[in-house]
C-alpha positions in Angstrom: 2.0 -16.8 39.3 0.8 -13.3 38.0 2.7 -10.6 36.1 1.9 -7.1 34.8 2.3 -6.4 31.1 1.3 -4.1 28.4 -0.4 -5.4 25.3 -2.9 -4.9 22.5 -6.5 -6.0 22.6 -7.8 -8.4 19.9 -11.6 -8.9 19.8 -13.2 -12.1 18.5 -16.7 -11.5 17.0 -18.1 -14.2 19.3 -17.7 -11.9 22.3 -14.4 -12.7 23.9 -11.0 -11.4 23.2 -7.2 -11.9 23.6 -4.3 -9.8 24.8 -1.3 -9.8 22.6 1.6 -8.7 25.0 4.2 -6.2 23.7 7.6 -7.8 23.4 10.0 -7.4 26.4 12.7 -4.8 26.3 15.1 -7.6 27.2 15.8 -9.7 24.1 16.9 -12.6 26.3 13.4 -12.9 27.7 11.0 -15.4 26.0 8.1 -14.2 24.1 5.1 -13.4 26.4 2.1 -15.6 25.8 -1.2 -14.4 24.3 -3.8 -14.3 27.1 -7.6 -14.8 27.0 -9.9 -11.9 28.0 -13.4 -12.8 29.3 -16.4 -10.9 27.9 -17.1 -8.8 31.0 -13.5 -7.6 31.3 -13.5 -6.8 27.5 -16.6 -4.6 27.6 -14.8 -1.2 28.1 -12.3 -1.8 25.4 -12.0 -1.8 21.6 -10.0 -3.9 19.2 -6.5 -2.5 19.0 -6.5 -0.7 22.3 -3.3 -0.8 24.2 -3.9 -1.8 27.9 -2.0 -2.9 31.0 -3.1 -6.2 32.5 -2.2 -8.9 34.9 -1.5 -12.3 33.4 -2.7 -15.2 35.4 -1.7 -18.7 34.5 -4.4 -21.3 35.0 -3.7 -24.6 33.3 0.0 -24.9 32.3 0.7 -22.6 29.3 -2.8 -21.0 29.3 -3.1 -17.5 30.5 -6.0 -15.1 31.3 -5.6 -11.3 31.3 -7.3 -9.6 34.3 -7.5 -6.1 35.9 -7.2 -4.4 32.5 -6.4 -0.7 32.4 -6.5 1.6 29.4 -3.2 2.9 28.1 -4.2 4.3 24.8 -7.1 4.0 22.3 -6.5 2.7 18.8 -9.3 4.9 17.3 -11.2 8.1 18.0 -14.5 7.3 16.3 -17.0 4.4 16.0 -19.6 3.8 13.3 -22.8 1.7 13.6 -26.5 1.7 14.2 -28.4 3.3 17.0 -30.2 1.0 19.5 -31.9 1.9 22.8 -31.4 0.1 26.1 -33.7 1.3 28.9 -34.6 4.4 26.9 -30.9 5.5 26.5 -29.4 5.5 23.0 -26.4 3.2 22.4 -24.3 2.5 19.4 -24.0 -1.1 18.0 -20.8 -1.3 16.0 -19.0 -4.3 14.4 -18.5 -7.1 16.8 -14.9 -7.5 15.9 -14.4 -3.9 17.1 -16.5 -3.9 20.3 -18.1 -6.8 22.0 -21.0 -4.7 23.5 -23.1 -1.7 22.6 -21.6 1.6 23.7 -23.8 4.3 25.4 -24.0 7.9 24.3 -23.3 10.5 26.9 -26.4 11.4 29.0 -28.6 13.8 27.1 -27.0 13.0 23.7 -28.6 11.1 20.8 -32.2 11.1 22.2 -33.4 12.6 19.0 -32.1 9.7 17.0 -34.3 6.8 15.8 -33.7 3.1 16.2 -31.5 1.8 13.4 -30.1 5.2 12.4 -26.5 4.9 10.9 -24.2 7.3 12.7 -20.6 8.2 13.5 -19.7 8.9 17.1 -16.6 10.3 18.8 -15.2 8.3 21.7 -15.2 10.2 25.1 -13.8 7.9 27.8 -16.2 4.9 27.9 -19.1 6.8 26.3 -19.8 8.4 22.9 -20.6 11.8 21.5 -22.6 12.0 18.3 -20.4 13.3 15.4 -22.7 13.0 12.4 -25.5 10.9 10.8 -24.6 9.0 7.7 -27.2 9.8 5.0 -29.1 6.8 3.5 -27.9 7.7 0.0 -24.2 7.6 1.0 -22.1 4.5 0.4 -22.3 3.3 4.0 -19.8 0.6 3.4 -17.2 3.2 2.4 -17.9 5.3 5.4 -17.7 2.2 7.6 -14.3 1.4 6.2 -12.9 4.9 6.7 -14.1 5.1 10.4 -13.1 1.5 11.2 -9.5 2.1 10.2 -9.2 5.5 11.8 -8.6 7.3 8.5 -8.6 11.1 8.6 -11.3 11.7 6.0 -11.3 15.5 6.3 -8.6 18.1 6.8 -8.7 20.7 9.6 -9.7 24.2 8.4 -6.3 25.6 9.3 -4.6 23.0 7.2 -6.8 23.6 4.2 -6.2 27.4 4.5 -2.4 26.9 4.9 -2.3 24.7 1.8 -4.2 27.2 -0.3 -2.1 30.1 0.9 1.2 28.2 0.3 0.0 27.1 -3.1 -0.8 30.7 -4.2 2.6 31.9 -2.8 4.7 29.3 -4.6 2.9 29.6 -7.9 3.2 33.3 -7.8 6.9 33.0 -7.3 7.1 30.5 -10.1 5.2 32.8 -12.5 7.4 35.7 -11.5 10.5 33.7 -12.6 8.9 32.1 -15.7 10.5 34.5 -18.1 14.0 34.4 -16.5 16.6 32.7 -18.7 13.8 31.3 -20.8 16.2 29.7 -23.2 18.3 28.0 -20.6 16.4 24.7 -20.7 17.5 23.4 -24.1 19.4 20.5 -22.5 20.0 18.9 -19.1 23.3 20.6 -18.7 22.0 24.1 -19.2 22.9 26.7 -16.6 20.7 27.3 -13.6 18.0 29.9 -13.9 17.6 32.4 -11.1 14.1 32.2 -9.6 12.8 34.3 -6.8 14.9 33.7 -3.6 12.3 31.6 -1.9 12.5 29.0 -4.8 16.3 29.1 -4.9 18.5 28.4 -7.9 16.9 25.8 -10.2 17.8 24.1 -13.4 15.4 25.1 -16.2 14.2 22.0 -18.0 11.0 23.5 -19.5 12.1 23.1 -23.1 13.0 19.5 -22.7 10.3 17.2 -24.1 8.8 15.7 -20.9 6.0 13.2 -20.4 3.9 11.9 -17.5 2.4 8.4 -17.7 -0.5 7.5 -15.4 -3.9 5.9 -15.2 -6.6 8.0 -16.9 -8.2 8.7 -13.5 -5.0 9.9 -11.8 -5.1 13.5 -10.6 -2.1 13.6 -8.3 0.7 13.4 -10.9 4.0 13.4 -9.1 6.6 11.9 -11.6 7.6 12.9 -15.1 10.2 11.6 -17.5 12.6 13.1 -20.1 15.6 11.6 -21.9 18.8 12.7 -23.5 19.4 10.3 -26.4 22.5 8.1 -26.5 25.7 9.7 -27.6 28.8 8.3 -29.3 29.6 6.2 -26.2 26.1 4.6 -26.2 25.2 6.1 -22.8 21.9 7.9 -22.5 20.5 10.0 -19.7 17.0 9.7 -18.2 15.7 12.6 -16.1 13.2 11.4 -13.5 11.6 14.6 -12.3 9.5 14.4 -9.1 7.1 17.0 -7.8 8.8 19.2 -5.2 6.3 18.8 -2.5 8.6 20.2 0.1 8.3 23.6 -1.5 4.6 23.6 -0.5 4.8 21.9 2.9 7.1 23.8 5.3 8.6 21.4 7.8 7.0 21.7 11.2 3.9 23.5 9.9 0.3 22.5 10.6 0.2 21.2 7.1 3.3 19.1 7.7 2.1 17.7 10.9 -1.2 16.6 9.2 0.8 15.0 6.4 3.0 13.2 8.9 0.0 11.9 10.8 -1.6 10.5 7.7 1.8 9.3 6.3 0.2 8.0 3.0 -2.8 8.5 0.8 -5.3 5.7 1.0 -6.9 4.5 -2.2 -10.4 3.2 -1.6 -12.4 2.2 -4.6 -14.8 5.1 -5.1 -12.7 7.5 -3.0 -9.2 8.7 -2.3 -8.3 9.8 1.3 -5.2 12.0 0.4 -2.2 12.8 2.4 -2.3 16.4 1.3 -5.2 18.8 0.5 -6.4 18.9 -3.1 -5.0 22.5 -3.6 -1.5 20.9 -3.5 -2.0 17.3 -4.4 -4.0 17.6 -7.6 -3.3 21.3 -8.4 -0.2 23.3 -7.4 2.3 20.4 -7.0 0.8 18.1 -9.6 2.8 17.9 -12.8 0.0 19.1 -15.0 0.5 19.2 -18.8 1.6 22.6 -20.1 2.1 24.1 -16.6 5.4 25.2 -15.1 6.1 23.1 -12.0 8.7 22.8 -9.3 10.6 19.4 -9.3 13.5 17.5 -7.8 15.2 15.8 -10.6 17.3 12.6 -10.5 19.4 12.5 -13.7 20.5 8.9 -14.3 23.3 8.0 -16.8 22.6 4.5 -18.1 25.4 2.8 -20.2 24.8 0.3 -23.0 25.1 -2.5 -20.4 22.2 -1.2 -18.4 24.4 0.0 -15.5 23.5 3.3 -13.8 27.0 4.8 -13.8 26.1 8.1 -12.2 23.2 10.1 -10.7 22.9 13.8 -10.4 20.3 15.3 -8.1 19.1 18.9 -8.4 16.2 21.2 -8.0 14.4 22.1 -11.3 11.5 23.6 -13.1 9.8 21.5 -15.7 6.8 21.7 -18.0 5.1 18.5 -19.0 4.7 18.3 -22.8 2.1 15.5 -22.7 -0.1 13.8 -20.1 -0.2 10.2 -21.3 -2.1 7.2 -20.1 -0.8 3.6 -19.6 -3.2 2.4 -22.3 -2.0 4.9 -24.9 1.7 4.2 -24.2 1.1 0.5 -24.3 -0.5 0.8 -27.7 2.4 2.8 -29.0 5.0 0.3 -27.7 3.1 -2.6 -29.2 2.1 -1.1 -32.6 4.4 1.8 -33.2 1.6 4.4 -33.2 -1.2 5.6 -30.9 -3.7 8.3 -31.7 -3.5 9.7 -28.1 0.3 10.1 -28.2 1.5 13.4 -29.7 4.2 13.0 -32.4 6.6 15.3 -30.6 7.0 12.9 -27.7 7.3 9.7 -29.6 11.1 9.8 -29.8 11.1 10.4 -26.0 9.1 7.2 -25.4 11.3 5.2 -27.8 14.4 6.2 -25.9 12.7 5.6 -22.5 11.9 2.1 -23.8 15.6 1.6 -24.6 16.5 2.7 -21.0 13.9 0.4 -19.5 15.1 -2.5 -21.6 18.7 -2.0 -20.5 17.6 -1.8 -16.8 15.6 -5.0 -17.3 18.7 -6.9 -18.5 20.5 -6.0 -15.3 17.5 -6.8 -13.2 17.2 -10.2 -14.8 20.9 -11.0 -14.2 20.7 -10.2 -10.5 17.5 -12.0 -9.7 14.5 -11.1 -7.5 10.9 -10.8 -8.7 9.1 -8.6 -11.1 6.4 -6.3 -9.8 3.7 -7.5 -12.1 0.3 -7.0 -10.6 -2.5 -9.4 -11.3 -5.3 -8.4 -9.1 -9.0 -8.1 -9.0 -10.1 -5.0 -10.7 -13.6 -3.8 -9.9 -15.4 -1.5 -12.3 -17.9 0.9 -10.7 -20.9 2.5 -12.2 -20.1 6.3 -12.4 -23.6 7.3 -11.3 -24.5 4.7 -8.7 -20.9 3.5 -7.7 -22.3 -0.1 -7.8 -19.7 -2.7 -9.0 -20.5 -3.7 -12.6 -17.7 -6.1 -13.3 -14.7 -7.8 -11.8 -11.7 -9.1 -13.6 -8.0 -10.1 -13.1 -6.1 -7.1 -14.5 -2.4 -7.4 -15.3 0.2 -4.7 -15.9 1.0 -3.6 -19.5 4.4 -2.8 -21.0 3.7 0.8 -20.1 3.4 -0.1 -16.4 6.6 -2.1 -16.6 8.5 0.8 -18.3 7.4 3.2 -15.5 8.2 0.6 -12.8 11.7 0.1 -14.2 12.6 3.7 -14.3 11.1 4.6 -10.9 12.8 1.6 -9.2 16.1 2.7 -10.8 15.6 6.3 -9.5 14.8 5.0 -6.0 17.9 2.7 -6.0 20.1 5.5 -7.3 19.0 8.0 -4.6 19.4 5.4 -1.9 23.0 4.8 -3.0 23.6 8.6 -3.3 22.5 9.1 0.4 24.6 6.2 1.7 27.7 7.3 -0.2 27.5 10.7 1.5 26.8 9.4 5.0 23.4 11.0 5.0 20.3 10.0 7.0 17.3 8.6 5.3 14.3 6.3 5.6 14.9 3.2 3.5 12.7 0.4 2.2 14.1 -3.0 3.4 12.8 -6.5 2.5 14.5 -9.4 4.4 15.5 -12.7 2.9 12.9 -15.3 3.9 13.7 -17.7 6.7 14.4 -21.4 5.8 11.0 -22.4 7.1 9.2 -20.1 4.7 11.4 -21.3 1.8 10.5 -24.9 2.5 6.8 -24.0 2.7 6.9 -22.1 -0.6 8.5 -25.1 -2.3 5.7 -27.3 -0.9 3.0 -24.8 -2.1 4.7 -24.8 -5.6 4.5 -28.5 -5.8 0.8 -28.4 -5.1 0.5 -25.9 -8.0 2.4 -28.4 -10.3 5.7 -26.6 -10.1 9.0 -28.1 -8.8 11.0 -25.3 -7.1 14.1 -27.1 -5.8 15.2 -24.0 -3.8 17.6 -25.8 -1.5 18.0 -24.5 2.1 18.1 -20.9 1.1 16.1 -18.9 -1.5 18.6 -17.0 -3.6 17.8 -14.0 -5.7 18.3 -15.9 -9.0 16.4 -18.9 -7.6 13.5 -16.5 -6.9 13.7 -15.2 -10.5 13.8 -18.8 -11.9 10.8 -19.7 -9.8 8.9 -16.7 -11.2 9.9 -17.6 -14.7 8.1 -21.0 -14.2 5.0 -19.2 -13.0 4.8 -16.7 -15.9 2.0 -17.7 -18.2 0.6 -20.4 -16.0 -3.2 -20.5 -15.7 -2.9 -20.3 -12.0 -0.3 -17.5 -12.0 -2.4 -15.0 -10.1 -3.0 -17.5 -7.3 0.7 -18.5 -7.3 1.8 -14.9 -7.0 -0.6 -14.4 -4.1 1.0 -17.3 -2.3 4.5 -16.1 -3.2 3.8 -12.6 -1.8 2.7 -14.1 1.5 5.7 -16.4 1.7 8.1 -13.6 1.1 6.5 -11.3 3.6 6.2 -7.5 3.6 8.9 -4.8 3.2 9.3 -2.2 5.9 10.6 1.3 6.4 13.8 1.7 8.5 16.6 4.2 9.0 19.2 1.5 8.5 20.0 0.8 4.8 19.8 -2.8 3.7 18.8 -5.3 1.0 15.4 -5.3 -0.7 15.3 -9.0 -1.4 12.2 -9.0 -3.6 13.8 -6.4 -6.0 17.3 -7.8 -5.6 18.3 -4.3 -4.8 21.3 -3.8 -2.4 19.8 -0.4 -1.4 16.3 1.0 -1.9 14.0 3.7 -0.7 11.0 5.7 -1.8 11.7 8.9 -3.6 9.2 9.1 -6.5 5.8 9.7 -4.9 6.0 12.6 -2.4 2.4 13.7 -3.1 1.1 10.5 -1.6 3.9 9.2 0.7 5.6 11.0 3.6 8.6 8.7 3.3 9.4 10.2 -0.1 8.9 13.8 1.3 11.4 13.0 4.1 14.0 11.8 1.6 13.4 14.9 -0.6 14.2 17.2 2.4 17.5 15.5 3.0 18.5 15.7 -0.6 17.5 19.4 -0.9 19.4 20.4 2.2 22.5 18.7 0.9 22.4 20.2 -2.6 21.7 23.6 -1.0 25.0 23.2 0.9 24.1 21.8 4.4 26.7 19.4 5.6 25.7 18.8 9.3 23.4 15.8 8.6 24.7 12.4 9.6 23.4 8.8 9.1 22.0 7.3 12.3 19.7 10.2 13.2 17.2 8.7 15.7 14.5 10.9 14.3 14.5 8.8 11.1 14.3 5.5 13.1 11.1 6.9 14.8 9.8 8.0 11.5 10.3 4.6 10.0 8.3 3.0 12.8 5.4 5.5 12.4 5.4 5.0 8.6 5.1 1.2 9.0 2.1 1.5 11.4 0.3 3.9 9.0 1.2 1.9 5.9 -0.3 -1.3 7.5 -3.4 0.7 8.4 -3.8 1.9 4.9 -3.2 -1.5 3.4 -5.9 -3.0 5.7 -8.4 -0.3 4.8 -7.8 -0.8 1.1 -8.1 -4.5 1.4 -11.3 -4.3 3.4 -12.9 -1.9 1.0 -11.9 -4.2 -1.9 -13.4 -7.3 -0.1 -16.6 -5.3 0.6 -17.1 -4.5 -3.1 -16.3 -8.0 -4.2 -19.0 -9.3 -1.8 -21.4 -6.6 -3.2 -20.7 -7.8 -6.7 -21.1 -11.5 -6.1 -24.3 -10.9 -4.1 -26.2 -11.1 -7.4 -24.4 -14.3 -8.4 -25.3 -16.7 -5.6 -25.6 -20.2 -7.1 -23.0 -19.7 -9.8 -20.1 -22.1 -10.0 -16.5 -21.0 -9.9 -13.1 -22.6 -10.4 -10.1 -21.6 -8.3 -7.1 -22.5 -6.2 -6.6 -22.7 -2.5 -4.3 -19.8 -1.5 -4.5 -19.9 2.3 -5.5 -22.3 5.1 -7.1 -20.8 8.1 -8.6 -22.3 11.3 -12.0 -21.6 10.0 -11.4 -23.3 6.6 -10.0 -22.4 3.1 -9.4 -19.2 1.2 -9.9 -19.8 -2.5 -8.8 -17.4 -5.3 -11.4 -17.5 -8.0 -9.9 -17.9 -11.4 -10.4 -15.1 -13.9 -11.2 -12.5 -11.3 -8.3 -12.3 -8.8 -10.9 -12.2 -6.0 -11.1 -14.6 -3.1 -13.9 -16.6 -1.4 -13.9 -18.8 1.7 -14.9 -22.4 2.3 -15.9 -23.1 6.0 -14.7 -26.3 7.7 -18.2 -27.6 8.0 -18.8 -27.2 4.3 -16.1 -29.7 3.5 -17.3 -33.3 3.0 -15.6 -36.4 4.5 -14.6 -34.5 7.6 -13.8 -33.5 10.3 -10.8 -31.5 9.1 -8.1 -29.9 11.1 -5.2 -27.6 10.0 -1.8 -29.2 10.0 0.8 -27.7 12.4 2.2 -25.3 9.8 -1.2 -24.2 8.4 -0.2 -25.6 4.9 -3.3 -27.8 4.6 -6.6 -29.1 6.1 -6.3 -32.7 6.9 -9.3 -35.1 7.2 -9.9 -38.8 7.4 -10.2 -39.3 3.7 -8.9 -36.1 2.1 -6.3 -33.3 2.3 -6.8 -29.8 1.0 -3.5 -28.0 0.6 -2.4 -24.6 -0.6 -2.2 -24.7 -4.4 -4.9 -27.3 -4.8 -7.4 -26.6 -7.6 -11.1 -26.7 -6.5 -14.5 -26.1 -8.0 -17.2 -24.5 -5.8 -20.6 -22.7 -5.8 -21.2 -19.3 -4.4 -23.5 -19.9 -1.5 -23.8 -16.6 0.2 -22.2 -13.2 0.6 -21.8 -10.6 3.4 -20.8 -7.1 2.5 -20.4 -6.1 6.1 -17.9 -8.8 6.6 -16.4 -8.5 3.1 -16.9 -12.2 2.6 -18.0 -14.5 -0.3 -19.0 -18.0 1.0 -18.3 -21.0 -1.2 -19.4 -24.6 -1.0 -17.1 -27.1 -2.8 -18.4 -29.2 -5.7 -15.3 -31.3 -6.4 -11.6 -31.0 -6.5 -10.1 -30.3 -9.9 -7.3 -32.1 -11.7 -4.2 -30.0 -12.0 -4.7 -27.2 -14.5 -3.3 -27.7 -18.0 -0.2 -25.5 -18.2 -0.1 -24.9 -14.5 3.6 -25.8 -14.5 
C-alpha cells in the first residue's frame, strides 16, 4: 500500500537517509512512520529539505520513501572543498548535509584548484560560486555559519537604512536633550516633550542608572535604577530596556531582515547580530554617559518580595556607569570594588535588596534556578586558538541581573494578559510522567534519591536542585536535568513556564538581540500611546511564535556546533590524557560523557566498551551488555583517544568505572 506525504529529509553520513513525515492535519490519525531513502534517490537533496514522497511498506512496519519531489530547500548555500569529476568542478560538502558531490554550473569554477575551500550558492540541483574562503580565515567558523544558514552579512539597503534611521533618531534626541532638563530627579517626574517623532517620554536622565554585562558586551540593552524603600518598606526598581522599535520601523527592509534572523547568534569568536552594528552597538545600545531612548518597566516590590504593581512607559535615560559582572560580584562579596564608582554603590545595594526579596518568593513557589555551569573556552586574541577550557559558573552579579530581568518579563506578561492584549509568550510545559520517572532513575545513578512521585511539582523540582547544589557532579546533573525538562517555546497563548515556576512569562528585556522582545515592545508602546484596537488571539502572533521557534533552534544548533568544534580543537593537543567524568546521554552509537572540571563532553563508541556487545535499553537510559551496564549518571574514567574538529567530536576510550563521587549526593 502506498501513500503520498510531505516530510523533511534527514541524511546519515554513511550515504543513506530518512524521511521524517510532517504530522497529519487530522489529530485522530496515527503518527506517520519514518521512511528509509536509498542513496540514489537521496542524491538531489540536502539534509533538512522538505519533499513530497510516496511511502511504500515493504516488511510490516518498515517503509521506503520513493518518487521524491522537492518542496522547499532548507538552505541557500553550501560550503566545502572543490574536487573534479571528468574535468568538471564539484563541491564536496559534509556527508551529513549531502550524500554526494554537487556540480557547479557549466562554465563556473573551472579556475578553481583541487581542494580549494569555497562557499557556493544553490541553483536548482547545481551550484554557483559565491566566494573562496581564505586559508588564514577560521574555516571552522565559516563552515558553521553556512551549514546552519546564518545570514552573515546584511544587504546594502538594510545597512543604509539602519545608518539613516540612527542619525535621524539621535538628532531628534539631541534636539530634545535640553528640554525640561531638571524633570528627571525622580521616577514620578513629569514627562518631557521631545520632538514629535519621539513622542512624550519620561525623563530619567538624572536618576543614577547602571548597566551590568560581560566585559566584552557591546550590545547593551538593559539598565537598572532604583528608588529606595520608603516608610512602607516598598522599593521601586526601574528596568529600562533599549527602545529598538524607535530605530526599526515595522514593515521596513530593516524590520524584515530582523524578522528573518529572529535572534543574534553568539559563536565563539564572532557574533552574527540580528541588527546592524550602527543600531545594535551604537545608537540603541545603552552606552555610559549617552542619552538613550528606552522603554521602562517600573516595578514596585514590597517587603515580602511581591511585585504589587508595574508601570510601563517610554523614557529617556543616561547610564551613569557601565559595570561588569566581575566588578559587581566583587562589590557584593567584599563591600568595595575599584571599578565601581562610589555614586552608584547605593544603587547596587538597593538592587541587591530587591533581588533578595524576589529570590525569597522564587524559592517559595519552586522551579529551578538559572545557574549556568558550562564549558567556557578562552581564545587567543591574535590567533583565535583555544587556550583553555573550564567549567564557568554564574556569580552573584549574574544572579542579581537574572532575578530582576525575570521579574520584569513576568510583570510585562501579566500586564498584557490583564489588558487582553496580544503577545508572544515563553511557555515551558510540565514534564510528562515518563520523563519524571526517567529523571528519578538518572538521579539515583548520580547518588541522589529524588522521590518525585507520579508528577514533578514545582517545589519538588526546587528540592531536587537543592540536593544537586554543591555536588561534585553538579554540572553533569544539570545537563541531564535540562534534557529531562525539555525546551521552552514561543507561543501566542499565555501559559506556565514550569522551569521558572512562573504562571506567565515572556521575553521583554533583550530587543537588540531577540525579535520576540521587539514584538512585545511594539504592543506595549501602541497601548501606552492610546491604541485600544488590539486583541489577544491575533493569528499573526501565532505565526510569529512558530517562526521564532524555528530560528531559535537553528541558532542553538549553530552555537552548540561551534562550541563542540572549539572543544575538539582544544583537546587535539591532549590526546592520551586521562579524564574523569559522568555519563550524561546514551546514544545508539555509544555514550556521551561530560568531562569533569571542563563542562565539555566526549563520546565513547560501542566498540570501545569492554565485555560487550552492548545495546541501548528501550528507553535509552543505559547501555546493557553481558557483564556490565553503563547508565546515565555513572562515573567513568577514560583516555582521550582522538578528536575531529570537522565533526566536533572528542573520542574517549574507557579505563575503568569510578566509584560514586564523594559528595555526589
